[in-house]
N, C-alpha and C positions, 0 to 999 in steps of 0.2 A: 504494499500499499503503500501511497507517495504523499508524503505530508512535505508541506512548506510554511514554514513561519517567518513572517516580518515582525522583528521588535525595533519599534521606534522609541530608543529610549529616554528619551528625554526631547520634548518641545523648548525650546530656547528661545529666550528671550520674546516671552509673549509676557501678558498681566497672570501670570498663573506659572502652576508648574503640574507639567503632565507629560503624558504618555502614548504610546499607540501599539495596542498588538494583534495582527492580522494573523491569523492561521486557516491552512485549507487541505484539504484530506480529500483524495478520491477526486479531486475536481470542486469541491464544494467550500465554500465558506464556511467554516465553522464557528470562527470566533472574528469579531471586530469588537474591540475595547476602545474605549477613549480613556484613558488612566487617568485618573486626578492625585495627583498626591500632594499637592503643596500643603501643608500644618493649618488647621482651623484657624481662622482669624478670628475667632470669637466676640464680632462682633454684636448679635442678639444678648449675648451675655455682658459686653461692655454698654449697654445701656439699660440692661436692669438696675434699678434702683437709681438713676438720672431722672432729673426733672424734666417734665415733658417736654419743657422748651429748648430743651439742649439737642433733641431728638435728630433735627434737621441738620444742625453742624455736625453731628456726631457720625450720622448715616453717609453725608456727602463725602466721607473718607474711606468709602468703601471703595470707592473709584476717583482717579484722575482723570479720566475722559470722560465719563460720566456722572458726574456728580451731582448733577441740577435732577437728573433720575430721581437719585435717593435721597437727595434734600425736600422735593419735591412732594415726593410720595411720603416722608414721615410727616411734614407738615400737614398735609391732607387728613391723615388718619386719625392725628390728634386733633385737629379742626371737627371731623366730625363724632370724635368721642365727647368734646366737650358740647357738642350741637351749635357751632359757630355757622352765621352765614358770609357766605366773605361777598366782598363788594365785586362787581361786575370788572370794574379797573383794576383790580386785583388781579383776578384772573385772566382778564388779557396780556398785565405785565407777565404774569409769571409766563404764559404761552410764547409771549416773546423772548423770555428768557429762554425757555426750552428750545425754539429754534435757533439760537446761537449754538446751542449743545448739538442737535442732531447737524448743523452746517459744516460745522468741527469736527466731529466725528466722524462723519460719512466721507468726508472731504478727505480724510488721513487716510480710512481704509481704502479706497477708490484707488486713490496715485501712489499710495508708497508701498499698500497691502497686497493689492488686488491685483491689478492693472499689468504688472512684470509675467504675471501668471500667464494670460493670453498673449503677449509678445516674443516671451523666449526669452526676459531676461531674470537674470538673479534676483538680481533689485531695484529699486527706482533710480541709483544713483546712476547706474548703466544705461537702464531707460532712459533719463533725462539727457543723453549724450544725441539720440535720435527723436527723442521726442520731450523737446524742451518745452514748447510750449504747454502741453497738456498738465506736465510736473509744476509749472511757474501759477498754472490756473488753481492748478488745485493747493498748492503752498496757499494761493493769494484768497482763497474759499476759508481754509483754514485759519488763517490773520482774521479776516471778516467773521467770521462764528466768535474767536475768542474777543473779539472785541466788543460781541454783542455782551458775552459771558461778563466782562472786566466793568464795560460801563453799568447794565444792571446789579452786577452780584457783587462788585467792589475787587473780582481779581479773575482773571479767567479761570483759574486750577482751585478746585473747592472755594466755591465763593461765600462769600460770608453776610451777605445782606438778606436772604429768605428768613423769616421768621412764622412762628404759628399766628395766623390771623393775617397774615401781608408781608411786607416788608418793613426793616429798619427805616431806610431810606429811601425816599419818593424819587426818581431820578427829574431832573430839569431837562425843559422844551430844547434847550441848547443843546444839551448829551444825547437829546433821544433824535434831536435831527440828522447828524451827521449819518445818521446809520441808515435811515432811510433815505439818506443821497445816495450810498454807495450801494443800497441794496441790488438798484434795477444793473446797475452795473456785474453785481454778484451774480443776480442772476442768468447774465448773457454770459458769464462765464459756464455757469453748472450746464447751459444749453448746450455748448458748444461740446464739452466734457461729454455729455451725454449723446452726443452724435459721433464723437471721435468713437467713444467705445461701443456706441451701437455696432461698427465694422467690424468688431473682435470676431474670432471664429470659436462659436458656442460647442461643448459636445451635446449631442444630444440624448438627454435625460429627463424624464419626466417623472415625477416623483410621486406620490396620491397622499401628500402629506394632508393630516387633521389640522385644518389653521387656526389658530386663535387670536384674539386683539381685541383693544377696544373700539368702542363706535360712539363717536360724539353723535349729539342731535344732529347737527346743523355741519362740524366741517370736520375734515380728514383728522384724526384722534392724534392728539399730545399729551395731555395732562388732565383730561375729563373724559368721561364715557362711561357707557356700561361694560361688558365684558361679553364678547359674541363669539361665535365657532361657526367655521364652517358646516358644521353637521345640523346648526340649529340653535346649539346653544344661543340664549339670550338673557346674563342674570346682572344684579347688581353687587357691587363690589362686596357688600357684604357677605355673599352667597359661596363665593373662593372655594372657601373650605367644603363645603357640598360636593364641590364638583371636581375639585383639583385633590391629589394627592401627590405626597413626597415620599421616598422612600431608599433606604440605602442599598447602593450595592458595593460588593467586595472589594472589587479594582478604583476606584473613590470617594475620596474625602469631601466631594463636594455631591449632596444629595440629586436624585433621579427625581423629574416630577411626574406624572401620567393624569391622562385627562378619564374619570370614571366611567368604566364600559366602554372600551376604546384603547387604553394606552397612552402610547408617543404622542405625540403635540409639536407643533412650528410657532413659535411668534417669531417675528421679527420684521422688515422689510416685504416679505413675499407675504406674511400672513396677512399686515396692515394693509398692502395695496387691494389683494383679493376680496376683502370684505369691508374695503373702503373705495373701493374705486369709483363709485358714483359719486365720493365725496370731493373729490379732487375738482380743480376748475374747467371747466371746457379745454383750455389752451393746454392746461399740463394732459390731457386725457388727446388732446391731439399730437403731443411729444410722444408720450407713450407710445401710438401708433404708428407715429414714424419711425421710432427705434426699433418696431418688431414685436412690440408686447399686445396682447389682449388684453379683456378686465381682469384677468387670471394667469397667473404666471406661477407656475410649477416645476419650471428647469433651475435648480439652486445656482447654475454657474451666471446664469441671465439677472441674478439678485443684485448685478454690479448695474444694471441699467436700473433698477427698482431704486437705490441707494440713491443713485443722481438725479431719478423722478425728483425723489423726496427734500435735496437739496434747493432744487429746482423750486419746489413748491415753498419751502421755507423762508427761502428768498423773497417769496411774493408775499409772505405772509409779514415778514420784518416790515416790510412799506408800507402794509394796511392795514398795521397793528398801531404803528407809531402814528399813521393819520389820525387814528379812533380814541390814542391816548394821549393827543395834543389837546384835544377837545373834555377829555375828563379831566373834574379837578382832582387834586391828591386827596386818596380817603384817609379818614381817620381811623388809626389802630383801633383794633376793637379792643376791648377790657375782657381779659381770660378770668373767666368765673369755674373755679376748681371743682370739678365733680368727678366721682367713680366712674367706669365706662369703658366699653372696648370703643376702636377704632382699625378704620381699614382704609389703604389708600391705595391707588393703581395711577399707574402712569405708561407713558408709551417711551421705553428707552430707545436709542437707539437700533440699539438689539434687540429691541419686545420687551412685550409684559415684563412690571418691576411690581411685585406684590410687598405691601407693607399691613402687617399686624399688630398692633400694641395694645394690651392692658395696663391702666392707671389707674391709680385710687384715688382715696380724696383729697389728699395732698397734692395731686398733680405729680409722685412719683410712677414709673414706668415698672410696671410688676412683670410684665413679660412683653415677647418683642420678637418677632416672626418676619424673616425679609425671604422674598421669592424670588433670587435674580432670572435676566432674561438665559445669563446661559446655563443654568443648571437645568431650568425647561427643559431647552434643544438638546440636550446631552444626549439622550434616546434617538433621536432625529437625525442627529449627526452620525452616531455609530448605524444604523439603518443605510444614511449616505454610504458610507464605507463598506457595506455590506454588498448593498447592489452593483455598488461600481466597480470593485472589487470582482465580484462574479463574473462581470461583466467583460475582465479584460486578464485573465484569469492566465493567455499567453504573454504579456507582457514581462521584460525582466525585471530584476526587484528594483533597479532605480526607477525605471518608466512608474512602474508600482506606486513606487513611495513617492514621487512628484505630484501621482492623481492623487492619493491620498492626502497631500501637501493641499493642494488645489480645494479639493473636498471640506475640508477643514475650513479651510478661509473663506470658504463661500457664505458660512455666518457670522463669520467676522466673530468669536466667539471670545476674543479680547485683543487689545493694542498693543503693537509692539512697534519695536524700532528697524526690524529685518521684514522682510520677506521671505527669508529661507531659514525656515527653521528646525527643519526635522533631520536628526543623527539619525541613521538606519544602520543597523545589522543583522544580517541572514543568517540565520540557523536552519539548513536543511539536514532530513534523512532520506 
């Protein structure tokens, strides 16, 4: 019996520590594991006993690229626990802040991590020799997103201006106006990057994902909405635990998540796009069709196009939201009336659904905390991708199969790094 085992000992230079095991026996892929072995970071334990007002700043430290996802999810959960009604202008400013995070995170992933895969370069530095305009445009978008975060959040990494109930400081009109002035140019750069990426050669594969995302009542979802799925689920945030379950697997220190009655599911750009295509403006829908996309995309390799569509959308939202906010007076900070309770919050991080649940006592102390990040929710689907792709390329060399696995992992942007070549492969055969 022929047995083939590919062991990726370390996924290096990524936000977290992991490895990959792939075993093939008698022409069948028997094992495809994304092993996560980073020591537990214990953020949920760190939050216990802390004052609820500290939660947004503590949770933001979970990620340096997507701090707003954790910050706003924590604030939202505390507000729901306290029964606070948030002013429309505060909700709009939070959406504007989130747009900055989407722009900088997606731009970084597309140009520095993902595009070299399609063009045959080992990294973005070498790609820049032949595609300098695309790399410059991506870095300019990254800079624009960072400037949005710094203007509204106080700094671009781990912003400090978000508070339970609103913001510590409301931005002045002369701080918002430059963002709106730059948004049109940033949007044009994102459109050109989309047209550039649409010419890539995409592997032909369709995956039957169970999509899960938020759905806003009126707009493409960022920081508000209900939780929906491609299977007909439509629930309030408070019902998350009734429909989703986390479980430990032996090969990962990160929990896997499953949709009750179904199993693995996918969050992130492909899910948001499929479940909210009708929420995109007509001009963005037209760009999607121009790039070769329909209302639903099930090819994980084409996720790069969906991310760029979301950048185009977010740049347009910056312009719209600044115009709306200039007409809105700065709201008064609401008084916090402490009470015991449970609150749940949910936002759409660049990588997908990010869920928070906190219990607080009558003094405002956090008694329990649970955070479900998008990467842990996607682990099982990533492993399923690896299994199917490997089974279609059993005749490939170890080197080529390794490269394919790298690309499959990067499709979902499970973490951010400064390198596009992050797998070290050893092969053991019998």
